[in-house]
C-alpha positions in Angstrom: 20.0 113.6 160.2 23.6 113.1 161.0 23.3 109.5 160.6 21.7 110.1 157.2 24.7 112.3 156.1 27.2 109.7 157.2 25.4 107.0 155.3 25.2 109.2 152.2 29.0 109.9 152.3 29.7 106.2 152.6 27.5 105.5 149.7 29.2 108.2 147.6 32.6 107.0 148.6 31.7 103.4 147.5 30.2 104.7 144.2 33.4 106.7 143.4 35.6 103.8 144.3 33.6 101.5 141.9 33.9 104.0 139.1 37.6 104.8 139.6 38.8 101.3 140.2 37.1 98.2 139.2 39.8 95.9 140.2 41.9 95.6 143.4 43.9 98.8 144.2 43.3 102.3 145.5 41.8 105.3 143.7 45.0 107.3 144.2 47.1 104.7 142.4 44.7 104.8 139.4 44.8 108.6 139.3 48.6 108.5 139.3 48.5 105.9 136.5 46.3 108.2 134.5 48.5 111.2 135.1 51.5 109.2 134.0 49.7 108.1 130.8 48.7 111.7 130.1 52.2 112.9 130.6 53.5 110.2 128.3 50.9 111.2 125.7 51.9 114.9 126.0 55.6 113.9 125.5 54.7 111.8 122.4 52.6 114.8 121.1 55.5 117.1 121.6 57.9 114.7 119.9 55.5 114.4 117.0 55.3 118.2 116.7 59.1 118.4 116.7 59.3 115.6 114.0 56.8 117.4 111.9 58.8 120.6 112.1 62.0 118.7 111.2 60.4 117.1 108.2 58.8 120.2 107.1 61.9 122.3 107.2 64.4 119.7 106.2 66.7 120.5 103.2 66.1 117.0 102.0 63.0 116.2 100.0 60.7 114.1 102.3 57.7 112.9 100.5 54.9 110.3 100.7 53.2 108.6 97.7 50.6 106.0 97.4 51.3 102.8 95.6 50.3 104.3 92.3 52.8 107.1 92.7 50.3 109.8 93.6 52.0 112.4 95.9 50.4 112.7 99.3 52.9 114.7 101.2 55.5 117.3 100.1 57.9 119.2 102.3 59.9 122.5 101.9 63.0 120.5 101.0 61.1 118.9 98.0 60.0 122.4 97.0 63.5 123.7 97.1 65.0 120.8 95.1 62.3 120.3 92.5 60.7 123.8 92.3 57.1 122.6 92.8 55.1 124.2 95.5 53.2 121.8 97.8 49.8 122.5 96.2 51.2 121.8 92.8 52.9 118.6 93.9 49.8 117.2 95.6 48.1 117.2 92.2 51.1 115.3 90.6 52.3 111.7 90.2 55.9 110.9 91.2 56.5 109.5 87.7 56.3 113.1 86.4 59.7 113.7 88.1 61.3 110.5 86.9 63.3 110.4 83.7 62.0 107.9 81.2 65.0 105.6 81.6 64.5 105.5 85.4 60.7 104.7 85.5 61.2 100.9 85.4 63.3 101.4 88.5 60.3 102.7 90.4 58.1 99.8 89.3 60.8 97.5 90.6 60.9 99.4 94.0 57.2 98.9 94.4 57.4 95.2 93.5 60.1 94.6 95.9 58.3 96.5 98.7 55.1 94.5 98.1 57.2 91.3 98.4 58.5 92.4 101.9 62.1 93.2 100.6 64.2 95.9 102.2 65.5 98.4 99.8 69.0 99.9 100.1 69.6 103.5 99.5 70.8 104.2 96.1 71.7 107.0 93.6 69.2 107.9 90.9 68.0 111.0 89.0 65.0 113.2 88.9 63.7 116.1 86.7 63.0 119.5 88.2 60.1 121.9 87.3 62.4 123.8 84.9 63.6 120.6 83.2 66.9 120.3 84.9 68.3 116.8 85.6 69.5 116.4 89.1 71.4 113.5 90.9 69.5 112.2 93.9 70.4 110.0 96.8 67.2 108.1 97.5 66.0 106.2 100.6 62.6 104.4 100.4 60.6 103.4 103.4 57.3 101.4 103.3 54.4 102.7 105.4 52.1 100.0 106.8 48.3 100.1 107.5 46.7 98.6 110.7 46.6 95.2 109.0 50.4 95.3 108.3 49.9 95.8 104.6 51.9 98.5 102.6 49.6 101.4 102.1 52.1 104.1 100.9 55.8 104.9 100.6 57.9 107.5 102.2 61.0 108.7 100.4 63.9 110.9 101.5 65.7 112.4 98.5 69.0 114.3 98.8 70.3 116.5 95.9 73.9 115.3 95.3 74.4 117.0 91.9 77.0 119.4 93.1 78.8 116.8 95.1 79.0 114.5 92.0 80.2 117.5 89.9 83.0 118.1 92.4 83.9 114.4 92.5 84.1 114.4 88.7 86.1 117.6 88.6 88.6 116.2 91.1 88.8 112.9 89.2 89.4 114.8 86.0 92.1 116.9 87.7 93.9 113.8 88.9 94.2 112.6 85.4 95.3 116.0 83.8 98.5 117.8 83.5 98.2 121.4 84.8 100.5 123.1 82.2 99.1 121.4 79.0 95.7 120.0 80.1 96.8 116.8 78.4 96.6 113.6 80.4 99.3 113.2 83.0 101.1 109.8 83.5 98.3 108.5 85.7 95.7 109.5 83.1 97.7 107.9 80.3 98.1 104.6 82.1 94.4 104.5 82.9 93.0 105.5 79.5 95.7 104.0 77.2 95.3 100.6 78.8 91.6 100.8 78.0 92.3 101.8 74.4 94.9 99.1 74.0 92.4 96.5 75.1 89.9 97.8 72.5 92.5 97.7 69.8 93.5 94.1 70.6 89.8 93.1 70.8 89.4 93.7 67.0 92.9 92.6 66.1 94.1 96.1 65.2 97.6 97.6 65.3 98.6 99.8 68.3 101.2 102.4 67.9 102.9 103.9 71.0 105.1 106.9 70.7 107.4 108.0 73.6 108.9 111.5 73.1 111.4 113.7 74.9 112.0 117.4 74.2 115.6 117.8 73.3 116.2 121.4 74.2 113.9 122.0 77.3 116.8 122.2 79.7 118.6 124.7 77.5 115.4 126.8 77.3 114.9 126.7 81.1 118.5 127.6 81.9 118.9 130.3 79.3 115.4 131.8 78.7 113.7 131.0 82.0 111.0 128.4 83.2 108.2 130.6 81.8 109.6 130.0 78.3 110.1 126.4 79.1 106.4 126.1 80.0 105.5 127.9 76.8 107.6 125.4 74.7 105.9 122.5 76.5 102.4 124.0 75.7 103.4 124.5 72.0 104.5 120.9 71.8 101.2 119.8 73.4 99.3 121.9 70.8 101.2 120.2 68.0 100.3 116.8 69.4 96.7 117.6 69.7 96.7 118.9 66.1 98.4 115.8 64.9 96.4 113.1 66.6 92.7 112.3 66.9 90.5 113.1 69.8 90.1 109.3 70.4 93.9 108.9 70.7 95.5 109.1 74.1 98.0 112.0 74.4 99.8 112.8 77.6 102.6 114.6 79.2 104.3 111.9 81.2 106.3 114.4 83.3 109.0 117.0 82.8 109.9 116.9 79.1 108.5 113.5 78.3 105.3 112.9 76.2 103.5 109.8 75.0 100.7 108.9 72.5 98.8 105.8 72.0 97.0 105.5 68.6 95.7 102.9 66.2 97.2 102.7 62.7 96.0 100.8 59.7 98.4 99.8 56.8 101.4 98.4 58.5 104.8 100.1 58.2 103.6 102.6 55.7 101.0 103.9 58.2 103.5 104.1 61.0 106.0 106.1 58.8 103.1 108.4 57.7 102.1 109.1 61.3 105.7 110.0 62.3 106.1 112.1 59.2 102.9 114.0 59.9 104.1 114.7 63.5 107.5 116.0 62.4 106.0 118.1 59.6 103.7 119.8 62.1 106.5 120.4 64.5 108.4 122.1 61.5 105.4 124.3 60.8 105.2 125.3 64.5 108.9 126.2 64.5 108.5 128.3 61.3 105.8 130.3 63.1 108.0 130.8 66.2 111.7 130.4 65.3 112.8 132.0 68.5 111.4 129.2 70.6 111.9 126.1 68.5 110.7 122.6 69.5 112.9 119.6 69.0 112.1 116.0 70.1 113.4 112.5 70.1 110.9 109.7 69.4 110.7 106.0 70.2 108.0 104.2 68.3 106.6 100.7 69.0 103.8 99.1 67.0 102.1 95.9 68.2 99.5 93.4 67.0 100.3 91.1 69.8 97.4 91.0 72.4 99.7 89.6 75.0 102.0 92.6 74.9 101.2 95.0 77.8 101.1 98.7 77.8 104.0 98.7 80.3 106.1 96.6 77.9 105.3 98.9 75.0 106.3 102.0 77.1 109.5 100.4 78.2 110.5 99.5 74.7 109.5 102.9 73.2 111.4 104.6 76.0 114.6 102.6 75.1 114.2 103.5 71.5 113.7 107.2 72.2 116.8 107.3 74.4 118.8 105.5 71.6 117.7 108.2 69.1 118.6 111.0 71.6 122.0 109.3 72.2 122.7 109.2 68.5 121.9 112.9 68.1 124.4 113.8 70.9 127.0 111.4 69.5 126.9 113.3 66.1 127.4 116.6 68.0 130.1 115.1 70.2 127.9 115.4 73.3 127.0 113.1 76.1 123.4 112.1 76.2 121.8 113.0 79.6 
């Protein structure tokens, strides 16, 4: 009986060994290998759960669409940005969120992906549920099937509307004068140069006026800087009234102003423009005689496409100073 039990145990041992390890090695090594694989699988599972939570709760829109644009996955970030709940979105096509002028862009994306090209992130636009147009920073990632073919597309979409608005606001501020809201010197150089190029392109006549307020120092010294700012604002208002919205009007700094406009009709048109400006200043002074506006002007007209904006400014500044010097000479004063 004892011999029988020993033989049975040996047979069982050999059977287990065959089942646990079909190649050279020990059962304990195989078990340890299985344990290591199970531990690795648990870690992968935990990582996938964490990734799923991150995707689900991300503030960015993380979506998956098939190659026809049908939405297959929709996270909370997408709900927040676009306003559609997950169940709504899963019955939609991504083209419903794309402005008509951007739809060709999506077709190009899919074409590039099918050709195996890598897409760079880029800025685009989307339409929300309430019809609002939002600026989006888009990243596109292809999803491959078991055969290595593209089966769907994952996108990460970040709402950069507020960021762009802030950038545009800062850019506008960098070109604007705080007191008058006219362009500052930087804004004038930037936009007047573009206007001058446009005028030259169709062989027009550019007229640049460079102006200086004659009495701003006296106002600041005797009435205070608040009144000085008020006088500056009044002159800015006159300039805005006199010239077109398409003209470039700027406060160049301190008491200096500049205008670039296009005139038609030669000397007569230039004279008419200057007369209109002086008449509007006279009307403004009639309305407020206690704070009169007085300016000196240098005017330069050009039909020469080789004449730069800088050259026009320099020449107009010289002419303006000459007019100012003559005024002071008549009064027996020194021009400052």
